[in-house]
Biopython code that builds the backbone (N, CA, C, O; Angstrom):
import numpy as np
from Bio.PDB.StructureBuilder import StructureBuilder

atoms = [
    (1, "MET", "N", (66.038, 130.742, 87.848)),
    (1, "MET", "CA", (66.523, 131.911, 88.083)),
    (1, "MET", "C", (65.791, 132.848, 88.856)),
    (1, "MET", "O", (64.639, 133.110, 88.512)),
    (2, "PRO", "N", (66.349, 133.448, 89.958)),
    (2, "PRO", "CA", (65.403, 134.682, 90.176)),
    (2, "PRO", "C", (66.091, 135.845, 89.614)),
    (2, "PRO", "O", (67.254, 136.041, 89.262)),
    (3, "GLU", "N", (64.744, 136.750, 89.638)),
    (3, "GLU", "CA", (65.204, 137.608, 89.004)),
    (3, "GLU", "C", (66.423, 138.608, 89.280)),
    (3, "GLU", "O", (66.843, 138.761, 90.426)),
    (4, "LEU", "N", (66.886, 139.176, 88.361)),
    (4, "LEU", "CA", (68.492, 139.432, 88.192)),
    (4, "LEU", "C", (68.168, 141.125, 88.591)),
    (4, "LEU", "O", (67.105, 141.710, 88.381)),
    (5, "LEU", "N", (69.115, 141.561, 89.071)),
    (5, "LEU", "CA", (68.942, 143.360, 89.515)),
    (5, "LEU", "C", (70.017, 143.725, 88.916)),
    (5, "LEU", "O", (70.190, 144.944, 88.919)),
    (6, "ILE", "N", (71.171, 142.819, 88.161)),
    (6, "ILE", "CA", (71.915, 143.262, 87.299)),
    (6, "ILE", "C", (71.455, 142.910, 85.745)),
    (6, "ILE", "O", (70.490, 142.194, 85.479)),
    (7, "TYR", "N", (72.393, 143.595, 84.684)),
    (7, "TYR", "CA", (72.303, 143.760, 82.999)),
    (7, "TYR", "C", (73.227, 142.354, 83.000)),
    (7, "TYR", "O", (74.349, 142.380, 83.508)),
    (8, "LYS", "N", (72.844, 141.484, 82.576)),
    (8, "LYS", "CA", (73.936, 140.335, 82.149)),
    (8, "LYS", "C", (75.042, 141.039, 80.981)),
    (8, "LYS", "O", (76.264, 141.178, 81.030)),
    (9, "SER", "N", (74.134, 141.370, 80.034)),
    (9, "SER", "CA", (75.259, 142.366, 78.774)),
    (9, "SER", "C", (76.002, 143.127, 79.205)),
    (9, "SER", "O", (77.151, 143.326, 78.809)),
    (10, "LYS", "N", (75.424, 143.675, 80.108)),
    (10, "LYS", "CA", (77.071, 145.101, 80.581)),
    (10, "LYS", "C", (78.113, 144.273, 82.058)),
    (10, "LYS", "O", (79.013, 144.895, 82.623)),
    (11, "VAL", "N", (77.739, 142.900, 82.415)),
    (11, "VAL", "CA", (78.171, 142.469, 83.183)),
    (11, "VAL", "C", (79.436, 141.975, 82.430)),
    (11, "VAL", "O", (80.573, 142.240, 82.819)),
    (12, "GLN", "N", (79.052, 140.953, 80.896)),
    (12, "GLN", "CA", (79.325, 140.248, 80.015)),
    (12, "GLN", "C", (80.930, 141.338, 79.031)),
    (12, "GLN", "O", (81.894, 140.822, 78.466)),
    (13, "GLU", "N", (80.689, 142.559, 79.149)),
    (13, "GLU", "CA", (81.033, 143.894, 78.211)),
    (13, "GLU", "C", (82.500, 144.202, 79.170)),
    (13, "GLU", "O", (83.627, 144.578, 78.846)),
    (14, "ILE", "N", (81.830, 143.819, 80.576)),
    (14, "ILE", "CA", (83.067, 144.480, 81.323)),
    (14, "ILE", "C", (84.305, 143.056, 81.679)),
    (14, "ILE", "O", (85.482, 143.277, 81.964)),
    (15, "ALA", "N", (83.836, 141.975, 81.598)),
    (15, "ALA", "CA", (84.767, 140.766, 82.086)),
    (15, "ALA", "C", (85.490, 140.690, 80.215)),
    (15, "ALA", "O", (86.666, 140.574, 79.870)),
    (16, "LYS", "N", (84.363, 140.798, 79.439)),
    (16, "LYS", "CA", (85.224, 140.597, 78.152)),
    (16, "LYS", "C", (86.394, 141.758, 77.866)),
    (16, "LYS", "O", (87.498, 141.593, 77.345)),
    (17, "ARG", "N", (86.065, 142.427, 78.144)),
    (17, "ARG", "CA", (86.891, 143.965, 77.484)),
    (17, "ARG", "C", (88.302, 143.479, 78.677)),
    (17, "ARG", "O", (89.347, 144.114, 78.532)),
    (18, "GLU", "N", (88.268, 142.522, 79.649)),
    (18, "GLU", "CA", (89.256, 142.539, 80.453)),
    (18, "GLU", "C", (89.895, 140.778, 80.231)),
    (18, "GLU", "O", (90.684, 140.190, 80.969)),
    (19, "GLY", "N", (89.303, 140.321, 79.103)),
    (19, "GLY", "CA", (90.147, 139.030, 78.562)),
    (19, "GLY", "C", (89.035, 137.832, 79.263)),
    (19, "GLY", "O", (89.212, 136.693, 78.831)),
    (20, "PHE", "N", (87.794, 138.019, 80.412)),
    (20, "PHE", "CA", (87.494, 137.068, 80.760)),
    (20, "PHE", "C", (86.417, 136.265, 80.741)),
    (20, "PHE", "O", (85.697, 136.561, 79.788)),
    (21, "ARG", "N", (85.997, 135.376, 81.385)),
    (21, "ARG", "CA", (84.215, 135.143, 80.890)),
    (21, "ARG", "C", (83.761, 134.437, 81.911)),
    (21, "ARG", "O", (84.576, 133.939, 82.688)),
    (22, "ILE", "N", (82.516, 134.278, 82.084)),
    (22, "ILE", "CA", (81.984, 134.523, 83.058)),
    (22, "ILE", "C", (80.801, 132.946, 83.203)),
    (22, "ILE", "O", (79.989, 132.521, 82.381)),
    (23, "ALA", "N", (81.228, 132.334, 84.811)),
    (23, "ALA", "CA", (80.415, 131.350, 85.169)),
    (23, "ALA", "C", (79.005, 131.347, 84.951)),
    (23, "ALA", "O", (78.489, 132.465, 84.964)),
    (24, "SER", "N", (78.280, 130.408, 84.761)),
    (24, "SER", "CA", (76.800, 130.796, 84.780)),
    (24, "SER", "C", (76.441, 131.076, 86.202)),
    (24, "SER", "O", (75.415, 131.755, 86.166)),
    (25, "ASP", "N", (76.836, 130.854, 87.532)),
    (25, "ASP", "CA", (76.256, 131.124, 89.096)),
    (25, "ASP", "C", (76.983, 132.425, 88.727)),
    (25, "ASP", "O", (75.932, 132.942, 88.349)),
    (26, "PHE", "N", (77.643, 133.132, 88.572)),
    (26, "PHE", "CA", (78.171, 134.641, 88.772)),
    (26, "PHE", "C", (77.319, 135.797, 88.613)),
    (26, "PHE", "O", (77.542, 136.945, 88.997)),
    (27, "TYR", "N", (76.187, 135.288, 87.921)),
    (27, "TYR", "CA", (75.382, 136.359, 87.504)),
    (27, "TYR", "C", (74.289, 136.643, 88.733)),
    (27, "TYR", "O", (73.941, 137.750, 89.142)),
    (28, "GLU", "N", (73.886, 135.464, 89.162)),
    (28, "GLU", "CA", (72.758, 135.292, 90.663)),
    (28, "GLU", "C", (73.862, 135.468, 91.565)),
    (28, "GLU", "O", (73.653, 136.527, 92.157)),
    (29, "ALA", "N", (75.012, 134.913, 91.987)),
    (29, "ALA", "CA", (75.936, 135.414, 93.173)),
    (29, "ALA", "C", (76.182, 136.830, 92.776)),
    (29, "ALA", "O", (76.674, 137.172, 93.851)),
    (30, "LEU", "N", (76.215, 137.847, 92.100)),
    (30, "LEU", "CA", (76.317, 139.190, 92.014)),
    (30, "LEU", "C", (75.560, 139.994, 92.097)),
    (30, "LEU", "O", (75.730, 141.133, 92.533)),
    (31, "SER", "N", (74.358, 139.391, 91.582)),
    (31, "SER", "CA", (72.810, 139.849, 92.217)),
    (31, "SER", "C", (72.302, 140.183, 93.252)),
    (31, "SER", "O", (71.623, 141.136, 93.635)),
    (32, "LYS", "N", (72.911, 138.827, 93.891)),
    (32, "LYS", "CA", (72.731, 138.797, 95.752)),
    (32, "LYS", "C", (73.523, 140.284, 96.349)),
    (32, "LYS", "O", (73.199, 141.203, 97.100)),
    (33, "LYS", "N", (74.448, 139.999, 95.730)),
    (33, "LYS", "CA", (75.373, 141.162, 96.522)),
    (33, "LYS", "C", (74.322, 142.141, 96.132)),
    (33, "LYS", "O", (73.344, 142.446, 96.813)),
    (34, "VAL", "N", (74.560, 142.484, 95.250)),
    (34, "VAL", "CA", (73.832, 144.054, 94.507)),
    (34, "VAL", "C", (72.387, 144.039, 96.122)),
    (34, "VAL", "O", (72.183, 144.744, 97.110)),
    (35, "GLU", "N", (71.947, 143.180, 95.695)),
    (35, "GLU", "CA", (70.424, 143.022, 96.966)),
    (35, "GLU", "C", (71.106, 143.282, 98.464)),
    (35, "GLU", "O", (70.534, 143.938, 99.335)),
    (36, "GLU", "N", (72.203, 142.769, 98.605)),
    (36, "GLU", "CA", (72.422, 142.970, 100.264)),
    (36, "GLU", "C", (73.038, 144.364, 100.476)),
    (36, "GLU", "O", (72.847, 145.002, 101.511)),
    (37, "LEU", "N", (73.812, 144.823, 99.415)),
    (37, "LEU", "CA", (74.456, 145.968, 99.291)),
    (37, "LEU", "C", (73.226, 147.042, 99.442)),
    (37, "LEU", "O", (73.676, 148.173, 99.627)),
    (38, "ILE", "N", (72.272, 147.008, 99.423)),
    (38, "ILE", "CA", (70.623, 147.913, 98.739)),
    (38, "ILE", "C", (69.945, 148.303, 99.696)),
    (38, "ILE", "O", (69.317, 149.360, 99.762)),
    (39, "MET", "N", (70.095, 146.896, 101.049)),
    (39, "MET", "CA", (69.475, 146.503, 102.274)),
    (39, "MET", "C", (70.078, 146.782, 103.160)),
    (39, "MET", "O", (69.568, 147.107, 104.233)),
    (40, "ARG", "N", (71.460, 146.722, 102.915)),
    (40, "ARG", "CA", (72.293, 147.765, 103.878)),
    (40, "ARG", "C", (72.281, 149.168, 104.044)),
    (40, "ARG", "O", (72.518, 149.770, 105.091)),
    (41, "ALA", "N", (71.974, 149.678, 102.884)),
    (41, "ALA", "CA", (71.713, 151.188, 102.620)),
    (41, "ALA", "C", (70.645, 151.667, 103.091)),
    (41, "ALA", "O", (70.573, 152.751, 103.670)),
    (42, "ILE", "N", (69.629, 150.825, 102.864)),
    (42, "ILE", "CA", (68.185, 150.883, 103.475)),
    (42, "ILE", "C", (68.174, 151.107, 104.878)),
    (42, "ILE", "O", (67.563, 152.027, 105.422)),
    (43, "GLU", "N", (68.925, 150.169, 105.504)),
    (43, "GLU", "CA", (69.371, 150.042, 106.994)),
    (43, "GLU", "C", (69.476, 151.561, 107.310)),
    (43, "GLU", "O", (68.561, 152.255, 107.752)),
    (44, "LYS", "N", (70.908, 152.017, 106.972)),
    (44, "LYS", "CA", (71.682, 152.949, 107.411)),
    (44, "LYS", "C", (70.765, 154.219, 106.928)),
    (44, "LYS", "O", (70.793, 155.066, 107.822)),
    (45, "ALA", "N", (69.793, 154.728, 105.587)),
    (45, "ALA", "CA", (68.806, 155.866, 105.508)),
    (45, "ALA", "C", (67.736, 155.579, 106.847)),
    (45, "ALA", "O", (67.584, 156.516, 107.630)),
    (46, "ARG", "N", (67.069, 154.408, 107.081)),
    (46, "ARG", "CA", (66.238, 154.033, 108.018)),
    (46, "ARG", "C", (66.859, 154.763, 109.277)),
    (46, "ARG", "O", (66.120, 155.545, 109.875)),
    (47, "ALA", "N", (68.158, 154.577, 109.737)),
    (47, "ALA", "CA", (68.819, 154.963, 110.982)),
    (47, "ALA", "C", (68.257, 156.273, 111.210)),
    (47, "ALA", "O", (67.733, 156.573, 112.282)),
    (48, "GLU", "N", (68.356, 157.094, 110.188)),
    (48, "GLU", "CA", (68.893, 158.541, 110.221)),
    (48, "GLU", "C", (67.265, 159.292, 109.518)),
    (48, "GLU", "O", (67.191, 160.368, 108.926)),
    (49, "ASN", "N", (66.363, 158.544, 109.754)),
    (49, "ASN", "CA", (65.225, 158.345, 109.180)),
    (49, "ASN", "C", (65.050, 159.302, 107.801)),
    (49, "ASN", "O", (64.474, 160.389, 107.759)),
    (50, "LYS", "N", (65.554, 158.760, 106.945)),
    (50, "LYS", "CA", (65.585, 159.080, 105.719)),
    (50, "LYS", "C", (64.877, 158.216, 104.465)),
    (50, "LYS", "O", (65.038, 156.996, 104.515)),
    (51, "LYS", "N", (64.339, 158.595, 103.684)),
    (51, "LYS", "CA", (63.588, 158.098, 102.759)),
    (51, "LYS", "C", (64.247, 158.513, 101.231)),
    (51, "LYS", "O", (63.621, 158.305, 100.192)),
    (52, "THR", "N", (65.252, 158.970, 101.251)),
    (52, "THR", "CA", (66.069, 158.538, 100.058)),
    (52, "THR", "C", (67.357, 158.229, 100.195)),
    (52, "THR", "O", (68.118, 158.692, 101.045)),
    (53, "LEU", "N", (67.623, 157.406, 99.319)),
    (53, "LEU", "CA", (68.706, 156.677, 99.383)),
    (53, "LEU", "C", (69.819, 157.283, 98.998)),
    (53, "LEU", "O", (69.548, 157.828, 97.928)),
    (54, "SER", "N", (71.618, 157.617, 99.463)),
    (54, "SER", "CA", (72.134, 158.063, 98.629)),
    (54, "SER", "C", (73.810, 157.769, 98.898)),
    (54, "SER", "O", (74.184, 157.581, 100.056)),
    (55, "ALA", "N", (74.806, 157.740, 97.749)),
    (55, "ALA", "CA", (76.017, 157.159, 97.628)),
    (55, "ALA", "C", (76.458, 157.133, 99.042)),
    (55, "ALA", "O", (77.158, 156.148, 99.277)),
    (56, "LYS", "N", (76.219, 158.081, 100.271)),
    (56, "LYS", "CA", (76.908, 157.796, 101.406)),
    (56, "LYS", "C", (76.750, 156.722, 102.179)),
    (56, "LYS", "O", (77.536, 156.231, 102.990)),
    (57, "TYR", "N", (75.354, 156.296, 101.776)),
    (57, "TYR", "CA", (74.602, 154.946, 102.139)),
    (57, "TYR", "C", (75.563, 153.597, 101.993)),
    (57, "TYR", "O", (75.694, 152.635, 102.750)),
    (58, "LEU", "N", (76.179, 153.906, 100.729)),
    (58, "LEU", "CA", (77.432, 152.704, 100.161)),
    (58, "LEU", "C", (78.343, 152.302, 101.109)),
    (58, "LEU", "O", (78.573, 151.126, 101.393)),
    (59, "GLU", "N", (78.918, 153.363, 101.650)),
    (59, "GLU", "CA", (79.602, 153.362, 102.400)),
    (59, "GLU", "C", (79.962, 152.763, 103.769)),
    (59, "GLU", "O", (80.997, 153.108, 104.341)),
]
sb = StructureBuilder()
sb.init_structure("model")
sb.init_model(0)
sb.init_chain("A")
sb.init_seg("    ")
for serial, (resi, resn, name, xyz) in enumerate(atoms, 1):
    if name == "N":
        sb.init_residue(resn, " ", resi, " ")
    sb.init_atom(name, np.array(xyz, "f"), 0.0, 1.0, " ", f" {name:<3s}", serial, name[0])
structure = sb.get_structure()
């Protein structure tokens, strides 16, 4: 399994609080989504010649 960008324990907390369990493949898929989101934000910042990622690049 590749290095995860998310904390499993925090994801489990949310799922458990809502009455859900988590399949083993969920963590890696979620981590990949987070990486994609970060990369899109980087592309947007680069387009504006910025070196700082901010919340506006998540939209």
